[in-house]
MIPA-798827 format. One record per atom (N, C-alpha, C, O): residue in one letter; x, y, z. Coordinates in steps of 0.05 Angstrom, whole numbers, padded with zeros to 5 digits, always signed. Example, Ala and Ser with C-alpha at 12.3 -4.5 7.8 and 13.67 -1.06 7.14 Angstrom:
2
a+00264-00114+00156 a+00246-00090+00156 a+00264-00066+00156 a+00285-00066+00169 s+00257-00045+00142 s+00273-00021+00143 s+00258+00001+00157 s+00268+00023+00161 
//
This chain:
277
m+00826+00679+00429 m+00837+00663+00431 m+00865+00680+00426 m+00867+00702+00414 s+00887+00666+00439 s+00908+00676+00443 s+00928+00668+00413 s+00925+00648+00399 e+00947+00689+00408 e+00971+00685+00386 e+00986+00662+00388 e+00998+00654+00408 t+00984+00648+00361 t+01007+00624+00365 t+01034+00632+00367 t+01047+00648+00355 v+01040+00615+00386 v+01069+00617+00389 v+01088+00596+00383 v+01080+00575+00393 q+01109+00593+00371 q+01124+00581+00367 q+01154+00587+00375 q+01158+00611+00376 t+01176+00571+00380 t+01202+00573+00393 t+01214+00557+00384 t+01204+00537+00375 k+01242+00561+00383 k+01264+00540+00374 k+01260+00514+00392 k+01250+00516+00415 d+01267+00491+00383 d+01269+00468+00399 d+01238+00459+00411 d+01235+00441+00427 m+01217+00475+00402 m+01186+00469+00415 m+01163+00468+00393 m+01168+00483+00374 a+01138+00455+00393 a+01124+00452+00379 a+01110+00485+00376 a+01118+00505+00388 e+01091+00482+00357 e+01073+00508+00352 e+01052+00509+00374 e+01043+00487+00377 y+01039+00531+00394 y+01026+00530+00408 y+01004+00546+00403 y+01004+00562+00384 v+00983+00542+00420 v+00961+00568+00419 v+00946+00565+00442 v+00939+00542+00446 q+00938+00583+00459 q+00918+00577+00483 q+00891+00586+00470 q+00882+00608+00463 v+00883+00560+00471 v+00846+00570+00457 v+00828+00577+00489 v+00804+00585+00489 a+00839+00572+00506 a+00820+00581+00532 a+00838+00584+00556 a+00860+00575+00553 p+00834+00594+00575 p+00847+00595+00599 p+00857+00568+00605 p+00839+00552+00613 g+00876+00560+00604 g+00884+00537+00615 g+00892+00514+00595 g+00909+00497+00596 n+00875+00519+00577 n+00876+00500+00554 n+00889+00503+00524 n+00881+00519+00508 y+00907+00487+00520 y+00925+00491+00496 y+00920+00474+00475 y+00911+00451+00480 v+00924+00482+00453 v+00930+00460+00428 v+00962+00458+00421 v+00974+00479+00423 i+00973+00442+00415 i+01003+00437+00409 i+00999+00431+00386 i+00982+00414+00384 r+01010+00439+00363 r+01014+00427+00334 r+01043+00415+00328 r+01066+00422+00335 t+01036+00400+00317 t+01070+00382+00311 t+01061+00382+00278 t+01039+00378+00269 g+01085+00387+00264 g+01080+00381+00233 g+01078+00352+00227 g+01066+00349+00205 n+01083+00335+00234 n+01081+00305+00225 n+01050+00300+00224 n+01038+00308+00245 y+01035+00291+00206 y+01008+00283+00207 y+00989+00312+00220 y+00965+00309+00227 s+01001+00337+00223 s+00989+00356+00227 s+00970+00349+00250 s+00945+00350+00249 l+00984+00343+00269 l+00970+00327+00298 l+00962+00358+00316 l+00972+00380+00319 n+00939+00343+00327 n+00936+00369+00350 n+00936+00358+00372 n+00915+00348+00377 s+00955+00355+00390 s+00955+00347+00420 s+00942+00366+00432 s+00941+00388+00422 g+00930+00361+00455 g+00919+00385+00474 g+00938+00378+00501 g+00945+00356+00508 l+00943+00404+00512 l+00948+00416+00539 l+00928+00426+00560 l+00925+00451+00560 v+00914+00410+00579 v+00891+00426+00602 v+00912+00424+00628 v+00926+00406+00636 v+00909+00448+00636 v+00932+00454+00661 v+00908+00466+00685 v+00889+00482+00681 g+00917+00453+00711 g+00906+00455+00726 g+00924+00468+00747 g+00947+00477+00744 r+00907+00468+00773 r+00924+00479+00802 r+00947+00453+00809 r+00971+00453+00813 t+00931+00435+00807 t+00952+00408+00811 t+00967+00389+00800 t+00986+00377+00809 k+00951+00386+00772 k+00961+00372+00756 k+00952+00380+00724 k+00934+00396+00721 a+00961+00370+00704 a+00960+00382+00677 a+00955+00354+00657 a+00970+00335+00659 m+00936+00354+00641 m+00926+00335+00632 m+00941+00331+00595 m+00936+00351+00582 v+00951+00319+00583 v+00966+00316+00554 v+00942+00297+00540 v+00935+00275+00549 i+00932+00314+00514 i+00916+00291+00497 i+00934+00286+00475 i+00944+00304+00460 d+00939+00260+00473 d+00951+00253+00451 d+00982+00254+00448 d+00990+00277+00451 t+01000+00237+00445 t+01023+00234+00451 t+01041+00242+00424 t+01061+00256+00427 g+01034+00235+00403 g+01045+00235+00380 g+01063+00203+00362 g+01065+00182+00376 a+01069+00203+00342 a+01078+00179+00332 a+01104+00165+00331 a+01114+00151+00313 g+01114+00174+00355 g+01142+00159+00367 g+01154+00179+00381 g+01140+00198+00387 p+01173+00178+00388 p+01198+00185+00410 p+01205+00216+00399 p+01198+00235+00413 r+01213+00219+00382 r+01214+00245+00362 r+01194+00266+00365 r+01199+00289+00371 q+01170+00257+00358 q+01149+00272+00359 q+01143+00284+00387 q+01144+00307+00394 a+01135+00258+00404 a+01138+00262+00434 a+01155+00284+00441 a+01146+00305+00449 s+01177+00280+00437 s+01202+00297+00457 s+01190+00325+00445 s+01190+00342+00463 l+01182+00334+00427 l+01175+00356+00420 l+01152+00373+00436 l+01150+00395+00445 i+01136+00350+00434 i+01108+00356+00448 i+01117+00359+00480 i+01107+00375+00495 y+01132+00344+00485 y+01141+00340+00516 y+01153+00371+00525 y+01145+00385+00544 r+01174+00376+00503 r+01186+00397+00511 r+01162+00426+00510 r+01166+00446+00524 t+01146+00424+00498 t+01126+00443+00496 t+01110+00447+00523 t+01109+00467+00538 v+01099+00427+00524 v+01084+00421+00551 v+01100+00428+00573 v+01085+00437+00590 r+01131+00427+00583 r+01145+00434+00596 r+01150+00465+00597 r+01155+00477+00617 s+01147+00476+00575 s+01155+00500+00578 s+01125+00520+00583 s+01123+00545+00584 l+01109+00500+00585 l+01077+00514+00601 l+01072+00508+00628 l+01057+00522+00643 t+01083+00488+00636 t+01075+00475+00658 t+01096+00454+00672 t+01108+00437+00660 k+01099+00459+00699 k+01122+00438+00713 k+01103+00412+00730 k+01116+00396+00743 l+01080+00410+00727 l+01058+00400+00743 l+01062+00372+00732 l+01074+00368+00711 p+01051+00353+00749 p+01050+00321+00743 p+01028+00327+00725 p+01011+00344+00722 l+01039+00293+00708 l+01020+00302+00685 l+01004+00273+00682 l+01012+00254+00695 v+00983+00273+00666 v+00967+00251+00663 v+00967+00254+00630 v+00973+00274+00617 v+00960+00232+00621 v+00954+00225+00590 v+00930+00211+00584 v+00921+00190+00595 v+00920+00227+00561 v+00899+00214+00549 v+00901+00202+00510 v+00915+00214+00493 n+00889+00183+00505 n+00898+00177+00485 n+00862+00176+00470 n+00843+00163+00479 t+00863+00193+00447 t+00830+00194+00437 t+00823+00173+00425 t+00800+00170+00418 h+00842+00155+00420 h+00837+00129+00400 h+00863+00113+00392 h+00885+00118+00402 s+00860+00097+00376 s+00883+00075+00382 s+00902+00070+00349 s+00909+00050+00336 h+00905+00103+00344 h+00915+00101+00318 h+00948+00113+00323 h+00953+00131+00339 f+00961+00104+00312 f+00997+00108+00320 f+01003+00134+00323 f+01016+00143+00342 d+00992+00152+00300 d+01000+00182+00303 d+00987+00198+00330 d+00992+00222+00334 h+00969+00181+00349 h+00966+00192+00367 h+00973+00176+00400 h+00964+00183+00422 i+00988+00155+00393 i+00993+00136+00410 i+01021+00132+00421 i+01029+00132+00444 f+01036+00129+00390 f+01062+00121+00396 f+01079+00139+00416 f+01100+00130+00425 g+01072+00160+00423 g+01097+00174+00437 g+01084+00169+00471 g+01092+00186+00488 n+01070+00153+00478 n+01067+00145+00505 n+01091+00131+00517 n+01096+00133+00541 a+01102+00120+00505 a+01123+00103+00517 a+01146+00135+00528 a+01153+00138+00552 y+01151+00148+00514 y+01168+00176+00521 y+01158+00191+00545 y+01173+00202+00561 f+01123+00191+00546 f+01118+00210+00567 f+01123+00187+00591 f+01135+00194+00611 a+01113+00161+00587 a+01118+00140+00608 a+01150+00146+00624 a+01151+00155+00647 d+01174+00139+00608 d+01199+00138+00610 d+01205+00166+00626 d+01223+00166+00642 n+01189+00192+00621 n+01187+00214+00633 n+01171+00221+00657 n+01164+00244+00660 g+01164+00203+00673 g+01147+00200+00694 g+01119+00200+00696 g+01108+00202+00718 v+01102+00196+00666 v+01076+00196+00677 v+01059+00164+00679 v+01058+00145+00663 h+01053+00166+00693 h+01037+00131+00708 h+01012+00131+00698 h+01005+00108+00696 d+00990+00151+00689 d+00966+00155+00687 d+00961+00155+00659 d+00963+00177+00648 f+00954+00134+00642 f+00943+00143+00619 f+00913+00124+00614 f+00908+00099+00614 y+00895+00150+00608 y+00866+00144+00599 y+00864+00142+00570 y+00880+00151+00553 a+00837+00127+00565 a+00827+00112+00540 a+00812+00100+00545 a+00811+00087+00566 q+00790+00099+00521 q+00765+00088+00522 q+00772+00050+00519 q+00788+00039+00505 r+00753+00040+00538 r+00770+00012+00541 r+00769+00001+00510 r+00791-00009+00503 n+00755-00001+00495 n+00758-00012+00471 n+00783-00002+00454 n+00790-00016+00435 c+00794+00018+00457 c+00817+00033+00452 c+00840+00019+00464 c+00856+00009+00449 a+00842+00018+00488 a+00862+00000+00509 a+00860-00029+00491 a+00881-00041+00486 h+00838-00037+00484 h+00840-00072+00478 h+00860-00069+00450 h+00879-00084+00445 d+00850-00045+00434 d+00857-00048+00398 d+00888-00038+00405 d+00903-00043+00387 m+00898-00026+00423 m+00919-00021+00425 m+00945-00044+00431 m+00968-00044+00422 a+00931-00061+00448 a+00940-00080+00455 a+00942-00109+00438 a+00955-00129+00439 e+00924-00100+00423 e+00921-00129+00394 e+00936-00112+00374 e+00947-00129+00359 t+00941-00089+00365 t+00946-00076+00342 t+00963-00058+00335 t+00969-00051+00313 a+00973-00049+00364 a+00993-00028+00361 a+01024-00041+00351 a+01040-00023+00347 k+01031-00060+00347 k+01053-00066+00340 k+01050-00075+00309 k+01071-00077+00296 l+01027-00081+00298 l+01024-00077+00269 l+01027-00048+00256 l+01030-00043+00232 q+01025-00030+00276 q+01023+00002+00269 q+01049+00007+00257 q+01052+00021+00237 r+01069-00006+00271 r+01094+00005+00274 r+01102+00016+00245 r+01111+00038+00240 g+01096-00006+00224 g+01106+00005+00191 g+01101+00035+00182 g+01116+00049+00168 m+01068+00044+00196 m+01063+00064+00183 m+01085+00091+00191 m+01085+00113+00178 v+01100+00086+00212 v+01112+00111+00219 v+01150+00107+00207 v+01170+00118+00217 a+01150+00092+00189 a+01178+00085+00181 a+01193+00108+00171 a+01218+00110+00170 d+01177+00123+00163 d+01193+00152+00148 d+01192+00176+00168 d+01202+00196+00159 t+01185+00176+00186 t+01182+00196+00207 t+01194+00189+00232 t+01207+00205+00246 e+01188+00157+00238 e+01204+00160+00265 e+01213+00123+00262 e+01201+00103+00269 p+01240+00126+00250 p+01251+00099+00237 p+01261+00079+00268 p+01272+00057+00268 e+01253+00093+00289 e+01270+00075+00313 e+01235+00062+00323 e+01233+00041+00336 m+01222+00073+00318 m+01193+00072+00331 m+01182+00042+00309 m+01173+00020+00316 a+01185+00051+00286 a+01179+00026+00271 a+01196+00005+00271 a+01186-00016+00264 a+01224+00006+00280 a+01234-00020+00283 a+01235-00026+00315 a+01250-00044+00325 g+01221-00013+00326 g+01220-00024+00359 g+01253-00023+00377 g+01261-00033+00399 n+01263-00009+00358 n+01290-00004+00374 n+01303+00023+00385 n+01308+00041+00368 g+01307+00025+00404 g+01322+00049+00413 g+01304+00059+00447 g+01286+00049+00461 p+01317+00075+00447 p+01299+00085+00475 p+01268+00099+00471 p+01264+00117+00454 h+01250+00091+00487 h+01224+00105+00484 h+01210+00090+00468 h+01187+00098+00465 t+01217+00064+00451 t+01201+00057+00428 t+01185+00030+00437 t+01184+00011+00422 g+01173+00030+00460 g+01154+00006+00467 g+01130+00019+00461 g+01127+00042+00454 i+01108-00003+00468 i+01082+00003+00463 i+01069+00007+00495 i+01066-00012+00510 k+01065+00028+00502 k+01052+00034+00526 k+01028+00037+00519 k+01022+00056+00504 v+01003+00010+00531 v+00979+00011+00537 v+00970+00027+00556 v+00981+00027+00578 p+00947+00045+00551 p+00929+00055+00574 p+00926+00043+00601 p+00914+00022+00602 t+00937+00056+00626 t+00933+00039+00649 t+00910+00049+00660 t+00905+00043+00683 k+00895+00062+00648 k+00863+00070+00657 k+00843+00073+00640 k+00836+00095+00631 p+00832+00049+00633 p+00807+00047+00611 p+00782+00057+00620 p+00774+00050+00642 v+00768+00071+00608 v+00745+00086+00619 v+00721+00066+00597 v+00723+00061+00573 d+00700+00058+00617 d+00681+00052+00610 d+00660+00073+00607 d+00648+00077+00586 q+00655+00087+00632 q+00630+00109+00625 q+00644+00132+00635 q+00668+00133+00642 e+00625+00155+00635 e+00635+00177+00631 e+00647+00179+00662 e+00636+00171+00682 l+00682+00195+00659 l+00691+00201+00680 l+00701+00229+00681 l+00707+00243+00662 t+00703+00237+00710 t+00715+00263+00708 t+00742+00265+00727 t+00744+00260+00751 v+00760+00271+00711 v+00785+00279+00720 v+00793+00303+00737 v+00798+00323+00723 n+00795+00305+00754 n+00799+00332+00771 n+00830+00338+00772 n+00844+00322+00784 l+00840+00361+00760 l+00861+00369+00754 l+00874+00390+00771 l+00897+00400+00769 g+00854+00398+00791 g+00856+00418+00815 g+00840+00440+00798 g+00850+00449+00777 d+00815+00451+00807 d+00800+00476+00801 d+00795+00474+00766 d+00788+00492+00752 m+00801+00451+00760 m+00798+00442+00720 m+00793+00418+00726 m+00811+00402+00731 p+00763+00412+00725 p+00749+00388+00717 p+00752+00378+00690 p+00749+00394+00672 v+00757+00357+00685 v+00758+00345+00652 v+00744+00326+00650 v+00750+00311+00668 k+00723+00316+00634 k+00707+00304+00632 k+00711+00287+00607 k+00713+00300+00586 l+00713+00258+00605 l+00719+00235+00596 l+00703+00213+00583 l+00703+00190+00593 f+00688+00219+00560 f+00660+00210+00553 f+00665+00196+00529 f+00687+00200+00518 y+00647+00180+00519 y+00645+00162+00500 y+00618+00168+00488 y+00600+00163+00504 l+00609+00179+00458 l+00588+00182+00445 l+00579+00161+00425 l+00559+00162+00411 g+00598+00140+00427 g+00590+00117+00402 g+00615+00111+00383 g+00635+00124+00378 r+00607+00088+00373 r+00629+00091+00348 r+00631+00105+00331 r+00611+00119+00329 g+00655+00110+00308 g+00657+00132+00294 g+00683+00121+00284 g+00689+00098+00278 h+00701+00149+00282 h+00728+00142+00268 h+00739+00112+00276 h+00754+00100+00260 t+00733+00101+00299 t+00742+00078+00307 t+00718+00074+00318 t+00697+00085+00314 d+00728+00045+00339 d+00701+00036+00358 d+00709+00041+00390 d+00699+00029+00409 g+00734+00069+00392 g+00742+00073+00415 g+00747+00098+00418 g+00770+00102+00428 d+00729+00121+00411 d+00741+00143+00401 d+00727+00161+00429 d+00703+00164+00432 l+00747+00170+00448 l+00744+00183+00478 l+00749+00221+00473 l+00769+00233+00464 l+00727+00229+00480 l+00723+00255+00484 l+00729+00270+00503 l+00719+00265+00524 v+00745+00289+00503 v+00761+00304+00524 v+00743+00332+00526 v+00743+00347+00506 g+00725+00340+00550 g+00718+00363+00553 g+00727+00380+00577 g+00731+00372+00600 t+00731+00408+00568 t+00740+00419+00595 t+00715+00442+00596 t+00701+00445+00577 p+00712+00454+00615 p+00691+00481+00617 p+00690+00489+00595 p+00668+00497+00586 s+00711+00491+00583 s+00711+00514+00549 s+00714+00502+00532 s+00705+00511+00511 t+00728+00476+00533 t+00739+00464+00503 t+00730+00432+00502 t+00727+00415+00520 l+00726+00432+00476 l+00720+00399+00470 l+00742+00384+00452 l+00745+00390+00428 f+00753+00369+00463 f+00779+00358+00450 f+00766+00332+00437 f+00762+00312+00450 a+00760+00333+00408 a+00746+00311+00396 a+00761+00282+00381 a+00750+00261+00375 g+00788+00289+00378 g+00802+00270+00369 g+00793+00265+00341 g+00780+00284+00331 d+00797+00244+00326 d+00792+00246+00302 d+00766+00233+00294 d+00765+00218+00275 l+00745+00240+00306 l+00711+00241+00301 l+00706+00269+00286 l+00688+00275+00271 v+00722+00282+00293 v+00729+00312+00277 v+00755+00320+00265 v+00775+00326+00278 e+00754+00318+00237 e+00780+00322+00224 e+00784+00348+00204 e+00772+00347+00182 q+00796+00366+00208 q+00798+00390+00188 q+00820+00389+00176 q+00842+00388+00186 g+00813+00390+00150 g+00838+00402+00125 g+00839+00375+00114 g+00857+00375+00097 a+00829+00353+00115 a+00833+00326+00100 a+00801+00312+00108 a+00785+00315+00126 p+00802+00294+00085 p+00775+00277+00083 p+00774+00262+00113 p+00795+00260+00127 p+00748+00252+00122 p+00751+00228+00143 p+00764+00207+00133 p+00763+00202+00109 a+00778+00192+00152 a+00792+00169+00149 a+00770+00147+00158 a+00759+00146+00180 f+00765+00129+00136 f+00741+00106+00145 f+00760+00081+00145 f+00743+00064+00146 e+00775+00073+00145 e+00796+00056+00145 e+00786+00035+00170 e+00777+00012+00166 d+00790+00047+00197 d+00780+00029+00217 d+00745+00047+00223 d+00745+00058+00245 s+00736+00048+00217 s+00709+00064+00216 s+00683+00045+00220 s+00682+00021+00213 y+00666+00056+00231 y+00639+00057+00234 y+00615+00069+00214 y+00593+00073+00225 p+00618+00075+00191 p+00609+00096+00180 p+00579+00102+00187 p+00571+00125+00187 r+00565+00084+00193 r+00532+00088+00196 r+00533+00100+00221 r+00522+00122+00220 d+00543+00094+00245 d+00545+00100+00268 d+00558+00124+00276 d+00553+00138+00295 w+00586+00128+00250 w+00592+00161+00252 w+00580+00179+00249 w+00586+00199+00262 v+00557+00180+00228 v+00536+00196+00230 v+00527+00205+00248 v+00527+00229+00253 e+00516+00189+00262 e+00500+00192+00286 e+00518+00203+00316 e+00511+00218+00334 t+00532+00194+00313 t+00562+00201+00335 t+00567+00235+00332 t+00571+00250+00351 l+00567+00242+00302 l+00571+00264+00299 l+00549+00286+00304 l+00555+00308+00312 r+00522+00276+00297 r+00497+00289+00309 r+00504+00299+00339 r+00501+00322+00346 r+00516+00273+00358 r+00519+00277+00380 r+00536+00302+00386 r+00529+00321+00400 v+00554+00300+00376 v+00571+00320+00380 v+00563+00347+00378 v+00569+00364+00395 s+00546+00350+00352 s+00541+00373+00348 s+00517+00380+00367 s+00512+00404+00369 s+00502+00360+00381 s+00486+00366+00399 s+00501+00383+00422 s+00486+00397+00436 l+00528+00383+00428 l+00541+00393+00453 l+00546+00423+00446 l+00559+00437+00462 r+00537+00432+00424 r+00545+00458+00417 r+00542+00484+00438 r+00556+00504+00438 h+00525+00478+00452 h+00519+00505+00476 h+00542+00499+00495 h+00551+00518+00508 e+00554+00470+00500 e+00570+00468+00523 e+00601+00471+00520 e+00616+00463+00538 y+00608+00483+00500 y+00633+00487+00496 y+00637+00512+00474 y+00624+00516+00454 d+00658+00526+00484 d+00663+00554+00462 d+00686+00546+00446 d+00688+00559+00426 v+00706+00524+00449 v+00722+00516+00429 v+00718+00482+00420 v+00712+00465+00437 l+00721+00478+00399 l+00725+00450+00383 l+00754+00448+00377 l+00767+00464+00364 v+00765+00426+00388 v+00789+00425+00373 v+00789+00394+00360 v+00779+00376+00373 p+00796+00390+00340 p+00800+00363+00320 p+00818+00353+00324 p+00837+00366+00333 g+00821+00330+00322 g+00849+00312+00315 g+00868+00322+00299 g+00891+00315+00303 h+00863+00338+00279 h+00880+00347+00259 h+00873+00373+00251 h+00849+00377+00250 g+00887+00392+00244 g+00883+00417+00232 g+00870+00438+00249 g+00871+00436+00274 q+00859+00458+00236 q+00846+00481+00257 q+00825+00478+00269 q+00807+00465+00259 t+00824+00489+00293 t+00794+00493+00314 t+00777+00497+00289 t+00783+00505+00267 v+00755+00491+00300 v+00725+00486+00283 v+00704+00495+00296 v+00703+00492+00321 s+00681+00507+00282 s+00658+00514+00297 s+00632+00489+00296 s+00636+00468+00283 d+00612+00492+00308 d+00588+00477+00301 d+00582+00472+00270 d+00577+00450+00261 a+00584+00494+00257 a+00576+00489+00229 a+00592+00471+00214 a+00584+00453+00200 f+00620+00477+00218 f+00637+00453+00205 f+00622+00424+00215 f+00609+00410+00199 v+00627+00418+00241 v+00617+00389+00252 v+00590+00385+00232 v+00591+00366+00216 r+00569+00399+00232 r+00546+00397+00220 r+00549+00390+00190 r+00536+00372+00180 s+00561+00400+00179 s+00572+00405+00148 s+00582+00369+00148 s+00569+00352+00137 m+00602+00364+00159 m+00617+00337+00170 m+00594+00314+00168 m+00594+00294+00153 w+00574+00321+00186 w+00561+00299+00185 w+00536+00296+00165 w+00527+00274+00159 e+00527+00321+00156 e+00508+00319+00129 e+00524+00310+00105 e+00510+00298+00089 t+00552+00313+00098 t+00555+00304+00078 t+00568+00275+00081 t+00574+00267+00059 m+00573+00259+00100 m+00579+00231+00111 m+00555+00221+00107 m+00556+00202+00092 n+00529+00227+00117 n+00507+00222+00116 n+00498+00217+00089 n+00486+00197+00082 m+00505+00241+00073 m+00490+00230+00041 m+00512+00213+00031 m+00504+00198+00013 a+00539+00210+00037 a+00548+00188+00024 a+00549+00163+00032 a+00557+00145+00017 v+00542+00158+00056 v+00526+00139+00065 v+00504+00130+00053 v+00505+00106+00047 r+00484+00141+00048 r+00460+00140+00034 r+00469+00131+00002 r+00463+00110-00009 q+00482+00149-00007 q+00500+00142-00040 q+00506+00116-00044 q+00499+00103-00063 a+00523+00107-00022 a+00535+00090-00026 a+00523+00058-00027 a+00529+00039-00041 e+00500+00064+00001 e+00482+00038-00003 e+00461+00034-00026 e+00455+00011-00034 q+00450+00056-00037 q+00438+00060-00056 q+00453+00045-00082 q+00441+00031-00098 a+00477+00051-00083 a+00495+00043-00103 a+00495+00012-00105 a+00486-00003-00122 s+00510+00005-00078 s+00508-00023-00075 s+00481-00041-00077 s+00483-00065-00081 r+00461-00029-00076 r+00435-00046-00082 r+00431-00045-00111 r+00417-00061-00123 e+00442-00027-00120 e+00430-00026-00159 e+00459-00042-00165 e+00462-00059-00183 t+00473-00036-00150 t+00500-00061-00171 t+00511-00069-00154 t+00532-00060-00146 p+00497-00096-00141 p+00511-00108-00117 p+00536-00122-00125 p+00552-00130-00108 g+00541-00126-00152 g+00567-00144-00160 g+00593-00119-00153 g+00615-00124-00144 d+00586-00098-00159 d+00607-00077-00158 d+00599-00053-00151 d+00589-00037-00166 s+00605-00050-00121 s+00599-00026-00108 s+00615+00002-00120 s+00607+00025-00118 t+00644-00010-00132 t+00657+00011-00135 t+00648+00037-00156 t+00659+00059-00157 k+00626+00028-00171 k+00606+00044-00190 k+00603+00066-00182 k+00601+00085-00196 a+00601+00066-00150 a+00595+00087-00135 a+00611+00115-00133 a+00604+00138-00132 i+00642+00100-00134 i+00663+00125-00122 i+00659+00150-00143 i+00667+00170-00131 p+00652+00156-00162 p+00644+00184-00177 p+00629+00199-00169 p+00632+00223-00170 i+00606+00183-00155 i+00588+00210-00143 i+00590+00210-00109 i+00575+00222-00094 l+00612+00196-00103 l+00618+00198-00073 l+00629+00223-00068 l+00644+00232-00085 p+00624+00241-00041 p+00634+00268-00046 p+00666+00270-00034 p+00679+00291-00032 y+00675+00245-00029 y+00708+00242-00020 y+00717+00233-00053 y+00706+00226-00074 g+00738+00236-00044 g+00768+00223-00065 g+00769+00193-00064 g+00762+00180-00045 p+00779+00183-00085 p+00775+00156-00097 p+00793+00135-00069 p+00790+00112-00062 l+00801+00145-00065 l+00823+00130-00042 l+00797+00127-00012 l+00791+00104-00006 q+00786+00151+00003 q+00769+00146+00015 q+00745+00137+00010 q+00730+00126+00026 s+00739+00142-00016 s+00711+00131-00020 s+00705+00100-00018 s+00686+00086-00010 r+00733+00095-00030 r+00741+00056-00032 r+00738+00046-00003 r+00726+00025+00001 a+00750+00062+00016 a+00749+00054+00045 a+00731+00055+00056 a+00728+00041+00076 l+00710+00073+00048 l+00676+00083+00061 l+00669+00054+00047 l+00668+00035+00063 l+00665+00048+00025 l+00649+00024+00015 l+00663-00001+00028 l+00648-00019+00035 k+00690-00003+00033 k+00691-00026+00044 k+00681-00032+00073 k+00673-00054+00081 r+00682-00010+00088 r+00674-00006+00111 r+00639-00015+00116 r+00629-00027+00135 l+00628-00006+00091 l+00595-00006+00100 l+00589-00034+00089 l+00566-00042+00089 q+00609-00048+00081 q+00608-00079+00071 q+00614-00094+00087 q+00606-00117+00082 t+00631-00090+00112 t+00639-00098+00133 t+00625-00111+00152 t+00615-00095+00168 p+00619-00137+00158 p+00594-00147+00183 p+00599-00129+00206 p+00623-00129+00211 p+00586-00113+00221 p+00595-00104+00250 p+00602-00134+00270 p+00594-00157+00271 r+00625-00114+00287 r+00630-00136+00304 r+00616-00140+00330 r+00622-00160+00344 
//
């Protein structure tokens, strides 16, 4: 793995494999990806608004001048609100899982308030590059985007952090989005916890196909981290379900025994009680 690099007016980045980079920006500890081929390059997740996106874009352009395509791993604000900045700088192709694209069209405007502190222009919808750019290339089935001697596989393993988590696999690296998150507990607010456990098992089953696994936030991780994440989540789901059976009128009594903090434990319990769509 290459040494982490940061220069003035650019984000921190590290080359994790030939042609594969992780760009780390301070807001939300976001990991954006960059995959550079011979004819095109791919940016994975664009940040929470034009301020963060401009930092990501300048870093990308310090590494490649090739035409760009963008992938959104899921529909949360910190991964999608930079799309307009990239569109206004010449990007036409934006890929996302079809459910993600639908969710963005339905809910992105409702998420603006989430960035009021870090991206006030985006929160207000006022100023350059603050529009909502919905992906133009919805992905239904596994798709390979060839960047020129760098095939990139876009694929879906099932519901988890959201119902539209797209994984991005290069010959060396798996960009997992927030299906895998390091440095913070899982965010359950829009999740499908029972499905997430199974999807994490499927991610773990790919361990021999990739040398590097990049989570949506934090540091790169090993398969041992993924297995620990799904084992912990599986235990939490079982404990929560048992507590709900034993005290159906007050499932919050399970909070002290769950392996997460109170906030995420409440979100987990709420999602377990939400009828699937």
